[in-house]
TORROTOR-939756 format. One line per field, with one value per residue (C-alpha): residue number from 1; residue in three letters; x, y, z. Coordinates in steps of 0.2 Angstrom, whole numbers, always signed. Layout:
N
num: NUM / ...
residu: ALA / ...
xx: X / ...
yy: Y / ...
zz: Z / ...
END
This chain:
644
num: 1 / 2 / 3 / 4 / 5 / 6 / 7 / 8 / 9 / 10 / 11 / 12 / 13 / 14 / 15 / 16 / 17 / 18 / 19 / 20 / 21 / 22 / 23 / 24 / 25 / 26 / 27 / 28 / 29 / 30 / 31 / 32 / 33 / 34 / 35 / 36 / 37 / 38 / 39 / 40 / 41 / 42 / 43 / 44 / 45 / 46 / 47 / 48 / 49 / 50 / 51 / 52 / 53 / 54 / 55 / 56 / 57 / 58 / 59 / 60 / 61 / 62 / 63 / 64 / 65 / 66 / 67 / 68 / 69 / 70 / 71 / 72 / 73 / 74 / 75 / 76 / 77 / 78 / 79 / 80 / 81 / 82 / 83 / 84 / 85 / 86 / 87 / 88 / 89 / 90 / 91 / 92 / 93 / 94 / 95 / 96 / 97 / 98 / 99 / 100 / 101 / 102 / 103 / 104 / 105 / 106 / 107 / 108 / 109 / 110 / 111 / 112 / 113 / 114 / 115 / 116 / 117 / 118 / 119 / 120 / 121 / 122 / 123 / 124 / 125 / 126 / 127 / 128 / 129 / 130 / 131 / 132 / 133 / 134 / 135 / 136 / 137 / 138 / 139 / 140 / 141 / 142 / 143 / 144 / 145 / 146 / 147 / 148 / 149 / 150 / 151 / 152 / 153 / 154 / 155 / 156 / 157 / 158 / 159 / 160 / 161 / 162 / 163 / 164 / 165 / 166 / 167 / 168 / 169 / 170 / 171 / 172 / 173 / 174 / 175 / 176 / 177 / 178 / 179 / 180 / 181 / 182 / 183 / 184 / 185 / 186 / 187 / 188 / 189 / 190 / 191 / 192 / 193 / 194 / 195 / 196 / 197 / 198 / 199 / 200 / 201 / 202 / 203 / 204 / 205 / 206 / 207 / 208 / 209 / 210 / 211 / 212 / 213 / 214 / 215 / 216 / 217 / 218 / 219 / 220 / 221 / 222 / 223 / 224 / 225 / 226 / 227 / 228 / 229 / 230 / 231 / 232 / 233 / 234 / 235 / 236 / 237 / 238 / 239 / 240 / 241 / 242 / 243 / 244 / 245 / 246 / 247 / 248 / 249 / 250 / 251 / 252 / 253 / 254 / 255 / 256 / 257 / 258 / 259 / 260 / 261 / 262 / 263 / 264 / 265 / 266 / 267 / 268 / 269 / 270 / 271 / 272 / 273 / 274 / 275 / 276 / 277 / 278 / 279 / 280 / 281 / 282 / 283 / 284 / 285 / 286 / 287 / 288 / 289 / 290 / 291 / 292 / 293 / 294 / 295 / 296 / 297 / 298 / 299 / 300 / 301 / 302 / 303 / 304 / 305 / 306 / 307 / 308 / 309 / 310 / 311 / 312 / 313 / 314 / 315 / 316 / 317 / 318 / 319 / 320 / 321 / 322 / 323 / 324 / 325 / 326 / 327 / 328 / 329 / 330 / 331 / 332 / 333 / 334 / 335 / 336 / 337 / 338 / 339 / 340 / 341 / 342 / 343 / 344 / 345 / 346 / 347 / 348 / 349 / 350 / 351 / 352 / 353 / 354 / 355 / 356 / 357 / 358 / 359 / 360 / 361 / 362 / 363 / 364 / 365 / 366 / 367 / 368 / 369 / 370 / 371 / 372 / 373 / 374 / 375 / 376 / 377 / 378 / 379 / 380 / 381 / 382 / 383 / 384 / 385 / 386 / 387 / 388 / 389 / 390 / 391 / 392 / 393 / 394 / 395 / 396 / 397 / 398 / 399 / 400 / 401 / 402 / 403 / 404 / 405 / 406 / 407 / 408 / 409 / 410 / 411 / 412 / 413 / 414 / 415 / 416 / 417 / 418 / 419 / 420 / 421 / 422 / 423 / 424 / 425 / 426 / 427 / 428 / 429 / 430 / 431 / 432 / 433 / 434 / 435 / 436 / 437 / 438 / 439 / 440 / 441 / 442 / 443 / 444 / 445 / 446 / 447 / 448 / 449 / 450 / 451 / 452 / 453 / 454 / 455 / 456 / 457 / 458 / 459 / 460 / 461 / 462 / 463 / 464 / 465 / 466 / 467 / 468 / 469 / 470 / 471 / 472 / 473 / 474 / 475 / 476 / 477 / 478 / 479 / 480 / 481 / 482 / 483 / 484 / 485 / 486 / 487 / 488 / 489 / 490 / 491 / 492 / 493 / 494 / 495 / 496 / 497 / 498 / 499 / 500 / 501 / 502 / 503 / 504 / 505 / 506 / 507 / 508 / 509 / 510 / 511 / 512 / 513 / 514 / 515 / 516 / 517 / 518 / 519 / 520 / 521 / 522 / 523 / 524 / 525 / 526 / 527 / 528 / 529 / 530 / 531 / 532 / 533 / 534 / 535 / 536 / 537 / 538 / 539 / 540 / 541 / 542 / 543 / 544 / 545 / 546 / 547 / 548 / 549 / 550 / 551 / 552 / 553 / 554 / 555 / 556 / 557 / 558 / 559 / 560 / 561 / 562 / 563 / 564 / 565 / 566 / 567 / 568 / 569 / 570 / 571 / 572 / 573 / 574 / 575 / 576 / 577 / 578 / 579 / 580 / 581 / 582 / 583 / 584 / 585 / 586 / 587 / 588 / 589 / 590 / 591 / 592 / 593 / 594 / 595 / 596 / 597 / 598 / 599 / 600 / 601 / 602 / 603 / 604 / 605 / 606 / 607 / 608 / 609 / 610 / 611 / 612 / 613 / 614 / 615 / 616 / 617 / 618 / 619 / 620 / 621 / 622 / 623 / 624 / 625 / 626 / 627 / 628 / 629 / 630 / 631 / 632 / 633 / 634 / 635 / 636 / 637 / 638 / 639 / 640 / 641 / 642 / 643 / 644
residu: MET / THR / LYS / ARG / ALA / PHE / LEU / ILE / GLY / LEU / VAL / MET / ALA / VAL / PHE / ALA / SER / VAL / TRP / PRO / ALA / TYR / SER / THR / TYR / VAL / LEU / ARG / SER / ALA / ARG / ALA / ASP / TYR / ALA / HIS / LEU / SER / VAL / ALA / ILE / LEU / LEU / PRO / PHE / LEU / ALA / LEU / LEU / TRP / PHE / ASN / ALA / TYR / TYR / SER / ARG / LYS / ARG / ASN / GLY / LEU / THR / ALA / SER / GLU / LEU / ILE / LEU / ILE / VAL / SER / MET / GLY / MET / VAL / SER / ALA / LEU / THR / GLN / GLY / GLU / TRP / LEU / SER / GLY / PHE / PHE / LEU / GLY / ILE / ILE / THR / ALA / PRO / THR / TYR / PHE / ALA / SER / ALA / GLU / ASN / GLY / TRP / ALA / ASP / THR / LEU / LEU / THR / GLN / ILE / PRO / SER / TRP / SER / ILE / VAL / SER / ASP / ARG / ASP / VAL / THR / ALA / ALA / PHE / TYR / GLU / GLY / LEU / PRO / PRO / GLY / VAL / PRO / PHE / PRO / TRP / GLN / GLY / TRP / LEU / PRO / PRO / LEU / MET / TRP / TRP / GLY / THR / PHE / PHE / ALA / ALA / PHE / PHE / VAL / ALA / ASN / LEU / CYS / ILE / VAL / VAL / ILE / PHE / ARG / ARG / GLN / TRP / MET / GLU / HIS / GLU / ARG / LEU / PRO / PHE / PRO / LEU / ALA / ALA / GLY / LEU / LEU / GLU / LEU / THR / GLY / GLU / GLN / GLY / GLN / GLN / GLY / THR / LEU / ILE / ALA / LEU / LEU / ARG / ASN / ARG / ARG / PHE / GLN / ILE / GLY / PHE / TRP / VAL / VAL / PHE / CYS / LEU / PHE / ALA / TRP / ASP / LEU / GLY / SER / TRP / PHE / ASN / GLU / LEU / ILE / PRO / PRO / ILE / LYS / ALA / ASN / ILE / ASP / ARG / PRO / ILE / TYR / ILE / GLY / ASN / GLY / PHE / PRO / TYR / LEU / ARG / PHE / LYS / THR / ASN / PRO / MET / THR / ILE / ALA / PHE / GLY / TYR / PHE / THR / GLN / SER / ASP / VAL / LEU / PHE / SER / ILE / TRP / PHE / PHE / HIS / LEU / LEU / THR / VAL / LEU / GLN / VAL / GLY / LEU / MET / ASN / ARG / PHE / GLY / PHE / GLU / MET / GLY / SER / PRO / ASP / PRO / TRP / THR / SER / PHE / HIS / PRO / ALA / VAL / GLY / TRP / GLN / SER / PHE / GLY / GLY / LEU / ILE / ALA / PHE / VAL / PHE / TRP / GLY / LEU / TRP / VAL / ALA / ARG / ALA / HIS / LEU / ARG / ALA / VAL / PHE / LEU / LYS / ALA / PHE / THR / GLY / ARG / GLY / GLY / GLU / GLU / ALA / ASP / ASP / SER / GLU / GLU / LEU / PHE / SER / TYR / ARG / SER / ALA / VAL / PHE / ALA / LEU / PHE / ALA / CYS / SER / ILE / TYR / SER / VAL / PHE / PHE / LEU / TRP / GLN / LEU / GLY / LEU / SER / GLY / TRP / ALA / LEU / VAL / ALA / PHE / TRP / ALA / ALA / THR / LEU / ILE / LEU / TYR / ILE / GLY / LEU / ALA / ARG / ILE / ILE / VAL / GLU / THR / GLY / LEU / VAL / TYR / LEU / ARG / THR / PRO / SER / THR / ALA / GLN / ALA / PHE / ALA / TRP / HIS / LEU / PHE / GLY / ILE / THR / GLY / ILE / GLY / PRO / THR / SER / ALA / ILE / ALA / LEU / GLY / LEU / THR / PHE / SER / PHE / ILE / GLY / ASP / ALA / LYS / THR / PHE / GLY / ILE / THR / THR / LEU / ALA / HIS / ILE / PRO / ARG / LEU / GLY / LEU / ALA / MET / GLU / LYS / ASN / LYS / ARG / ARG / LEU / VAL / PRO / LEU / ALA / VAL / LEU / THR / ALA / PHE / ALA / PHE / GLY / ALA / LEU / ALA / VAL / TRP / ALA / PHE / ILE / ILE / TYR / GLY / GLY / ASN / TYR / THR / VAL / GLY / SER / TYR / ASN / PHE / GLY / SER / VAL / SER / PHE / ASN / GLY / SER / GLY / ASP / GLY / ALA / VAL / GLY / VAL / TRP / GLN / LEU / THR / ALA / ASN / ARG / ILE / ARG / ASN / ASN / GLU / LEU / GLY / THR / ASP / TRP / THR / ARG / ILE / GLY / TRP / LEU / GLY / PHE / GLY / ALA / PHE / PHE / THR / ILE / CYS / LEU / TYR / ALA / ILE / ARG / TYR / ARG / PHE / PRO / GLY / LEU / GLY / LEU / HIS / PRO / ILE / GLY / PHE / ALA / ILE / SER / GLY / SER / ASP / VAL / LEU / ARG / SER / GLY / ILE / SER / SER / ILE / PHE / ILE / VAL / TRP / ALA / VAL / LYS / VAL / LEU / ILE / LEU / ARG / PHE / GLY / GLY / LEU / GLU / SER / TYR / ARG / ARG / ASN / THR / PRO / LEU / PHE / MET / GLY / PHE / LEU / LEU / GLY / PHE / LEU / ALA / ALA / ILE / ALA / LEU / GLY / ALA / VAL / VAL / ASP / PHE / ILE / TRP / PHE / PRO / GLY / GLN / GLY / HIS / LYS / ILE / ASN / GLY / TRP
xx: -85 / -104 / -113 / -120 / -103 / -96 / -110 / -109 / -90 / -92 / -104 / -92 / -78 / -87 / -92 / -75 / -68 / -81 / -86 / -69 / -68 / -85 / -79 / -63 / -68 / -86 / -88 / -70 / -71 / -62 / -49 / -48 / -31 / -18 / -17 / -11 / -28 / -39 / -53 / -62 / -66 / -65 / -80 / -92 / -86 / -89 / -107 / -109 / -102 / -115 / -129 / -123 / -123 / -141 / -147 / -138 / -150 / -165 / -158 / -143 / -130 / -114 / -101 / -83 / -76 / -89 / -84 / -66 / -69 / -79 / -66 / -52 / -61 / -64 / -46 / -39 / -53 / -48 / -31 / -39 / -46 / -37 / -18 / -17 / -20 / -34 / -27 / -9 / -14 / -27 / -17 / -1 / -10 / -19 / -7 / +6 / -7 / -18 / -4 / +8 / +11 / +23 / +31 / +35 / +40 / +32 / +25 / +43 / +52 / +38 / +24 / +34 / +42 / +27 / +19 / +2 / -7 / -1 / -9 / -24 / -16 / -30 / -30 / -49 / -52 / -41 / -48 / -66 / -59 / -51 / -64 / -80 / -87 / -96 / -115 / -121 / -103 / -103 / -92 / -75 / -73 / -59 / -48 / -50 / -51 / -33 / -24 / -37 / -36 / -17 / -14 / -28 / -18 / -2 / -11 / -19 / -2 / +6 / -8 / -6 / +13 / +11 / -1 / +10 / +25 / +15 / +8 / +26 / +32 / +17 / +23 / +41 / +34 / +20 / +27 / +46 / +49 / +33 / +28 / +13 / +3 / -5 / -17 / -24 / -24 / -35 / -47 / -49 / -53 / -69 / -73 / -67 / -59 / -66 / -80 / -80 / -93 / -88 / -82 / -89 / -104 / -92 / -81 / -95 / -100 / -82 / -79 / -62 / -68 / -81 / -68 / -56 / -70 / -78 / -62 / -56 / -73 / -76 / -59 / -60 / -79 / -77 / -71 / -87 / -95 / -82 / -88 / -104 / -99 / -83 / -85 / -81 / -62 / -56 / -44 / -37 / -31 / -24 / -13 / +6 / +12 / +30 / +43 / +59 / +76 / +88 / +93 / +95 / +87 / +71 / +57 / +49 / +31 / +19 / +2 / -9 / -16 / -27 / -25 / -6 / -8 / -21 / -11 / +5 / -2 / +0 / +18 / +33 / +40 / +58 / +52 / +42 / +58 / +69 / +58 / +57 / +75 / +82 / +70 / +77 / +95 / +90 / +83 / +99 / +109 / +100 / +102 / +121 / +123 / +113 / +124 / +140 / +133 / +133 / +122 / +116 / +102 / +84 / +76 / +66 / +47 / +39 / +55 / +63 / +64 / +83 / +91 / +106 / +95 / +83 / +97 / +105 / +88 / +86 / +103 / +97 / +81 / +91 / +102 / +86 / +78 / +93 / +95 / +77 / +80 / +95 / +85 / +71 / +83 / +78 / +59 / +62 / +72 / +58 / +45 / +55 / +58 / +40 / +36 / +48 / +49 / +34 / +46 / +52 / +47 / +37 / +43 / +35 / +17 / +6 / -11 / -14 / -10 / -22 / -15 / -1 / +17 / +18 / +4 / +12 / +29 / +24 / +11 / +24 / +36 / +22 / +16 / +34 / +38 / +23 / +26 / +44 / +38 / +25 / +38 / +50 / +36 / +34 / +52 / +61 / +75 / +93 / +101 / +87 / +74 / +85 / +88 / +70 / +63 / +76 / +73 / +54 / +56 / +66 / +55 / +39 / +46 / +54 / +39 / +27 / +39 / +39 / +20 / +17 / +29 / +25 / +7 / +12 / -3 / +5 / +21 / +30 / +46 / +62 / +65 / +57 / +63 / +62 / +74 / +86 / +86 / +88 / +103 / +111 / +113 / +107 / +99 / +116 / +115 / +97 / +92 / +76 / +65 / +68 / +67 / +49 / +45 / +51 / +38 / +24 / +29 / +23 / +5 / +7 / +18 / +4 / +10 / +26 / +16 / +19 / +5 / -5 / +8 / +7 / -12 / -11 / +2 / -12 / -24 / -15 / -15 / -34 / -37 / -29 / -43 / -56 / -63 / -50 / -61 / -65 / -48 / -43 / -58 / -51 / -38 / -52 / -63 / -50 / -44 / -63 / -65 / -49 / -56 / -73 / -66 / -54 / -67 / -80 / -68 / -61 / -79 / -84 / -69 / -70 / -88 / -86 / -73 / -83 / -100 / -99 / -86 / -71 / -57 / -47 / -59 / -59 / -47 / -34 / -16 / -18 / -28 / -26 / -8 / +0 / +19 / +14 / +5 / +6 / +12 / +26 / +32 / +31 / +39 / +54 / +56 / +56 / +68 / +81 / +79 / +82 / +97 / +105 / +117 / +112 / +124 / +128 / +127 / +141 / +137 / +119 / +126 / +139 / +125 / +116 / +132 / +134 / +116 / +118 / +134 / +126 / +111 / +123 / +132 / +115 / +111 / +128 / +125 / +107 / +113 / +128 / +118 / +99 / +94 / +99 / +83 / +89 / +79 / +86 / +68 / +69 / +85 / +77 / +62 / +70 / +71 / +53 / +45 / +28 / +35 / +38 / +20 / +17 / +33 / +25 / +10 / +23 / +32 / +16 / +11 / +28 / +29 / +11 / +14 / +31 / +22 / +8 / +19 / +31 / +18 / +3 / +11 / +4 / -13 / -15 / -9 / -23 / -36 / -32 / -33 / -51 / -46 / -35 / -48 / -59 / -47 / -48 / -67 / -69 / -58 / -67 / -84 / -78 / -72 / -89 / -98 / -88 / -91 / -110 / -110 / -101 / -113 / -128 / -122 / -105 / -106 / -91 / -84 / -80 / -67 / -53 / -51 / -40 / -22 / -6
yy: -36 / -36 / -46 / -31 / -23 / -39 / -41 / -23 / -25 / -40 / -30 / -15 / -27 / -35 / -17 / -10 / -24 / -24 / -6 / -1 / -15 / -9 / +9 / +5 / -9 / -5 / +14 / +18 / +31 / +34 / +21 / +17 / +7 / +21 / +25 / +15 / +21 / +17 / +27 / +11 / +11 / +29 / +34 / +20 / +22 / +41 / +37 / +25 / +39 / +51 / +39 / +34 / +52 / +54 / +37 / +40 / +54 / +43 / +26 / +17 / +20 / +12 / +15 / +20 / +2 / -4 / +9 / +5 / -13 / -9 / +2 / -10 / -24 / -13 / -7 / -24 / -30 / -15 / -23 / -36 / -24 / -17 / -16 / -20 / -39 / -44 / -35 / -41 / -58 / -62 / -55 / -64 / -81 / -79 / -69 / -82 / -94 / -81 / -70 / -85 / -84 / -91 / -73 / -72 / -90 / -91 / -108 / -115 / -102 / -100 / -113 / -128 / -123 / -115 / -126 / -130 / -128 / -110 / -103 / -105 / -117 / -120 / -108 / -110 / -105 / -89 / -85 / -85 / -74 / -61 / -62 / -68 / -86 / -93 / -95 / -111 / -116 / -120 / -110 / -119 / -122 / -135 / -122 / -109 / -119 / -125 / -108 / -99 / -112 / -113 / -95 / -92 / -102 / -92 / -75 / -80 / -86 / -70 / -60 / -68 / -66 / -48 / -46 / -55 / -43 / -27 / -34 / -38 / -21 / -11 / -7 / -3 / +9 / +17 / +18 / +18 / +27 / +38 / +36 / +47 / +34 / +48 / +37 / +30 / +47 / +54 / +40 / +42 / +60 / +54 / +39 / +44 / +31 / +19 / +27 / +43 / +50 / +50 / +68 / +69 / +80 / +91 / +92 / +97 / +111 / +118 / +133 / +129 / +112 / +119 / +131 / +117 / +106 / +118 / +125 / +108 / +101 / +116 / +115 / +97 / +97 / +111 / +99 / +90 / +104 / +103 / +85 / +92 / +108 / +112 / +130 / +127 / +126 / +111 / +115 / +98 / +101 / +83 / +81 / +84 / +101 / +99 / +112 / +110 / +113 / +110 / +99 / +81 / +85 / +76 / +89 / +92 / +88 / +100 / +93 / +97 / +81 / +84 / +67 / +69 / +87 / +81 / +66 / +75 / +88 / +74 / +71 / +78 / +94 / +87 / +72 / +82 / +93 / +78 / +70 / +85 / +90 / +73 / +71 / +88 / +81 / +65 / +75 / +85 / +69 / +61 / +77 / +78 / +59 / +62 / +77 / +67 / +52 / +40 / +25 / +10 / +3 / +4 / +3 / -13 / -12 / -3 / +4 / +21 / +33 / +30 / +14 / +22 / +32 / +17 / +6 / +19 / +22 / +3 / +3 / +17 / +7 / -8 / +2 / +11 / -6 / -13 / +2 / +0 / -18 / -13 / +1 / -12 / -26 / -25 / -26 / -40 / -50 / -48 / -53 / -69 / -73 / -72 / -83 / -97 / -96 / -86 / -73 / -57 / -44 / -29 / -26 / -42 / -37 / -42 / -39 / -23 / -32 / -40 / -57 / -64 / -63 / -82 / -83 / -70 / -77 / -95 / -90 / -80 / -95 / -106 / -94 / -90 / -109 / -112 / -96 / -102 / -120 / -112 / -102 / -117 / -127 / -113 / -116 / -102 / -111 / -109 / -92 / -84 / -89 / -82 / -66 / -63 / -67 / -56 / -42 / -44 / -43 / -28 / -19 / -23 / -19 / -3 / +4 / +0 / +9 / +24 / +24 / +24 / +39 / +49 / +45 / +46 / +38 / +38 / +29 / +14 / +5 / +12 / -6 / -23 / -40 / -47 / -34 / -37 / -56 / -53 / -41 / -49 / -66 / -63 / -77 / -86 / -87 / -92 / -102 / -101 / -110 / -98 / -84 / -89 / -91 / -73 / -68 / -77 / -68 / -52 / -58 / -50 / -36 / -24 / -11 / -10 / -4 / -20 / -32 / -28 / -23 / -4 / -5 / -19 / -9 / +3 / -11 / -14 / +5 / +6 / -9 / +0 / +13 / -1 / -7 / -19 / -35 / -34 / -32 / -50 / -54 / -41 / -53 / -66 / -52 / -44 / -61 / -65 / -48 / -51 / -68 / -62 / -47 / -57 / -70 / -56 / -46 / -62 / -68 / -51 / -49 / -67 / -66 / -49 / -56 / -72 / -65 / -47 / -38 / -49 / -43 / -37 / -23 / -18 / -4 / -10 / -13 / -29 / -37 / -27 / -33 / -17 / -18 / -10 / -25 / -44 / -45 / -34 / -45 / -61 / -52 / -46 / -63 / -72 / -60 / -62 / -81 / -82 / -69 / -78 / -64 / -55 / -58 / -50 / -31 / -24 / -6 / -8 / -17 / -3 / +10 / +0 / -1 / +18 / +21 / +10 / +19 / +36 / +32 / +26 / +43 / +52 / +43 / +48 / +67 / +66 / +60 / +73 / +87 / +84 / +102 / +100 / +91 / +79 / +62 / +46 / +42 / +56 / +48 / +30 / +34 / +48 / +36 / +31 / +36 / +39 / +51 / +63 / +66 / +70 / +80 / +97 / +93 / +88 / +104 / +114 / +105 / +107 / +126 / +128 / +118 / +127 / +144 / +138 / +131 / +146 / +160 / +151 / +137 / +120 / +128 / +135 / +118 / +109 / +122 / +120 / +101 / +102 / +113 / +99 / +86 / +97 / +95 / +76 / +75 / +88 / +78 / +62 / +70 / +76 / +59 / +51 / +65 / +61 / +42 / +46 / +58 / +44 / +31 / +41 / +51 / +42 / +24 / +15 / +32 / +39 / +51 / +50 / +65 / +56 / +49 / +46
zz: +99 / +97 / +84 / +75 / +74 / +66 / +54 / +48 / +47 / +35 / +24 / +24 / +20 / +5 / -1 / +1 / -10 / -23 / -27 / -32 / -45 / -52 / -52 / -61 / -73 / -77 / -74 / -78 / -64 / -48 / -43 / -24 / -24 / -23 / -4 / +11 / +19 / +5 / -2 / -4 / +15 / +19 / +8 / +15 / +32 / +32 / +26 / +41 / +53 / +46 / +48 / +65 / +71 / +66 / +72 / +89 / +93 / +93 / +98 / +104 / +90 / +87 / +101 / +97 / +100 / +87 / +74 / +77 / +74 / +58 / +50 / +55 / +45 / +31 / +30 / +28 / +16 / +5 / +3 / -9 / -22 / -37 / -38 / -20 / -24 / -36 / -51 / -50 / -44 / -57 / -71 / -66 / -65 / -82 / -93 / -97 / -104 / -113 / -121 / -126 / -144 / -157 / -158 / -139 / -137 / -119 / -122 / -122 / -111 / -97 / -98 / -98 / -81 / -72 / -59 / -67 / -50 / -48 / -64 / -74 / -86 / -98 / -113 / -116 / -98 / -99 / -116 / -108 / -95 / -106 / -120 / -112 / -110 / -126 / -124 / -117 / -110 / -92 / -80 / -80 / -61 / -63 / -71 / -57 / -41 / -39 / -41 / -31 / -17 / -16 / -18 / -5 / +8 / +5 / +6 / +22 / +30 / +23 / +31 / +48 / +48 / +44 / +58 / +70 / +66 / +69 / +86 / +91 / +87 / +93 / +110 / +104 / +90 / +101 / +119 / +117 / +101 / +102 / +84 / +80 / +69 / +59 / +49 / +65 / +73 / +59 / +60 / +79 / +76 / +68 / +79 / +96 / +108 / +121 / +130 / +120 / +108 / +90 / +84 / +66 / +71 / +81 / +66 / +55 / +66 / +67 / +57 / +52 / +46 / +35 / +27 / +23 / +17 / +5 / -2 / -7 / -12 / -24 / -31 / -36 / -40 / -52 / -65 / -65 / -74 / -88 / -91 / -97 / -105 / -115 / -111 / -93 / -91 / -80 / -66 / -65 / -47 / -45 / -60 / -61 / -67 / -72 / -65 / -76 / -69 / -84 / -98 / -91 / -74 / -69 / -68 / -52 / -50 / -43 / -37 / -22 / -14 / +0 / +8 / +9 / +16 / +29 / +36 / +34 / +47 / +60 / +55 / +64 / +56 / +55 / +46 / +33 / +30 / +28 / +15 / +3 / +6 / +2 / -13 / -20 / -18 / -27 / -42 / -43 / -41 / -56 / -66 / -63 / -67 / -84 / -88 / -85 / -95 / -81 / -87 / -77 / -88 / -85 / -68 / -64 / -63 / -49 / -42 / -43 / -57 / -59 / -53 / -44 / -32 / -31 / -25 / -13 / -6 / -3 / +5 / +16 / +20 / +25 / +37 / +44 / +48 / +56 / +66 / +72 / +76 / +87 / +96 / +99 / +105 / +123 / +118 / +106 / +118 / +131 / +118 / +113 / +132 / +135 / +120 / +124 / +143 / +150 / +157 / +152 / +165 / +163 / +146 / +140 / +147 / +133 / +141 / +130 / +114 / +102 / +106 / +117 / +112 / +113 / +100 / +89 / +89 / +86 / +73 / +64 / +63 / +57 / +44 / +38 / +36 / +26 / +15 / +12 / +8 / -4 / -13 / -14 / -22 / -35 / -39 / -29 / -21 / -14 / -12 / -23 / -10 / +5 / -4 / -9 / +8 / +17 / +5 / +8 / +27 / +26 / +14 / +23 / +41 / +34 / +25 / +39 / +51 / +39 / +37 / +56 / +58 / +42 / +38 / +19 / +11 / -6 / -5 / -14 / -9 / -18 / -24 / -24 / -17 / -35 / -42 / -27 / -31 / -49 / -48 / -34 / -43 / -61 / -71 / -71 / -52 / -50 / -65 / -76 / -63 / -49 / -62 / -66 / -48 / -45 / -59 / -50 / -34 / -43 / -39 / -21 / -25 / -21 / -33 / -23 / -8 / +1 / +3 / +19 / +33 / +31 / +34 / +47 / +57 / +62 / +68 / +85 / +88 / +84 / +95 / +109 / +108 / +110 / +126 / +133 / +135 / +116 / +108 / +108 / +95 / +83 / +74 / +70 / +64 / +52 / +45 / +42 / +33 / +23 / +17 / +13 / +4 / -7 / -12 / -16 / -27 / -36 / -39 / -46 / -58 / -64 / -67 / -76 / -87 / -91 / -93 / -97 / -109 / -105 / -94 / -108 / -111 / -92 / -97 / -84 / -86 / -76 / -90 / -107 / -111 / -106 / -102 / -85 / -79 / -79 / -97 / -94 / -79 / -90 / -105 / -94 / -86 / -103 / -111 / -96 / -97 / -115 / -115 / -101 / -99 / -83 / -69 / -53 / -55 / -44 / -49 / -41 / -26 / -24 / -24 / -11 / +0 / -2 / +3 / +19 / +24 / +21 / +32 / +46 / +45 / +45 / +62 / +69 / +63 / +70 / +87 / +87 / +81 / +86 / +81 / +63 / +58 / +46 / +48 / +39 / +34 / +21 / +12 / +14 / +3 / -8 / -23 / -22 / -39 / -32 / -20 / -34 / -36 / -17 / -14 / -17 / -5 / +8 / +6 / +8 / +24 / +31 / +28 / +35 / +50 / +54 / +53 / +64 / +77 / +77 / +77 / +86 / +96 / +101 / +105 / +87 / +80 / +89 / +84 / +66 / +66 / +60 / +45 / +39 / +42 / +31 / +17 / +19 / +19 / +6 / -6 / -2 / -5 / -22 / -27 / -21 / -31 / -47 / -45 / -44 / -59 / -69 / -64 / -69 / -85 / -90 / -87 / -95 / -100 / -83 / -76 / -63 / -51 / -39 / -42 / -33
END
């Protein structure tokens, strides 16, 4: 790690966390917090690659190892912006104080039991944040420092624990299971690997890349003209177009998302097939249940579009994770032997890792203990704490494993750890204090995309492409980038709320009192506490058990009939609500990839890789142009040309 790469990485980290907040809250333009490989880092990193390609002709430009370090730092810093962290976090810790009223009764139901150090507990401080600080009043540091400091320690411990997990699993996933890591593969197409020249210029000169770039760029950039003239009809390429099946059946969503198509090109065909196949079955299942009048109540926030398929998908994910742990048992045994005894044989060779297995295991234990203690101090205790922590571990490992195999940049978990704890015990089983603590844990839900691990899973893979003597400095660099990014975006949002228009006027569900944000979380929590009727939901638990059993059967079928092409991943994520918007893109890239491999073979597949990279860069260029146009002509009244 060179000094210049580290400093550029820090600048990139701060920029990747702040510019999305400016675009979303000030310009009301493009959002950058949808994808697991965030637009927040892709746009500035591509600009850096272009500048580096020009600079390298005259002087000593950045090497592949330096570029990989910079993009790694930017990737993890991008986790702090928008609804990855800052939106949920700042909303959760300010909403209960500001929105408490005589009508909702939060003062008695919530505020009397929330630990004062975990939220901004002064009503005047939150009023200044949502409405603006009165003139001449000094900034209320004492109201903000305790929650920012204590939650900051938790986020740091949680971040390090996630990094330790992916370091422990890196060899199993990459060398033993041969997972493709599509997101890392796409980035390495641009940077090159150790000792290699970056490939951006080669891509720009490739005819297939140019075709892919201009087709997608023109398709999405066309709408910019309609912003100025009503006579230009907008295409709106990135909106859902419903395809209706019948009464009671959820409609299918047709949308072309170039990022999904581009990274899906690196995904195995049987995985792509299984995803759209099982999602179609899920839609039919929900439709039949609706037609027969089967009711289960409403789904929990940020889960599936129907509780039955959400819980059966979560059961499938549980079986998927435990099957993966069983397959990895020899590797995990060697890792823990190396950590505790210094032995473990060749399987425990950690010379290629970002840090030793001993460091990873002991740091994971230490960070996990601190995180559990922190949650206990919030009020989450007993079996509710065990259930929440176990579900979090399963969801995080499961989704990280799925992302490194599928490359699905737009994906949520089919359920949440909060929903699992709620319906496993109910308010009668966990009590009001633990219920409120579960509400506080939405501060790091990351829009049900998990907080950090899906992005961090690619850091060890990218580190492997760096020069070996520089890998061990990557963990310190990415942790520093994460800290700088979090502080920068928190400062930007808090300053904007207090000294500009007030966060209530940002236009974000995190701060405007919407039921889709923090207010919805606290209203749901307060209602469940007051009703005191929610107990163990055996119907949902039954669907979870069915999903686990069905996934085990899928594994048996897959091993008995390997040519059938049904992968359990498809079932494990079939209930994800966000997947509905990407399923048409998954079907398109599956069909195209099958045709390319059947009629052109592997050589044709490789020749067409630049075409799909062109789709990606054309889409990113259109987003960047849209943000620039909004900045110049439509500040505060911007447009969104990207979504799930």
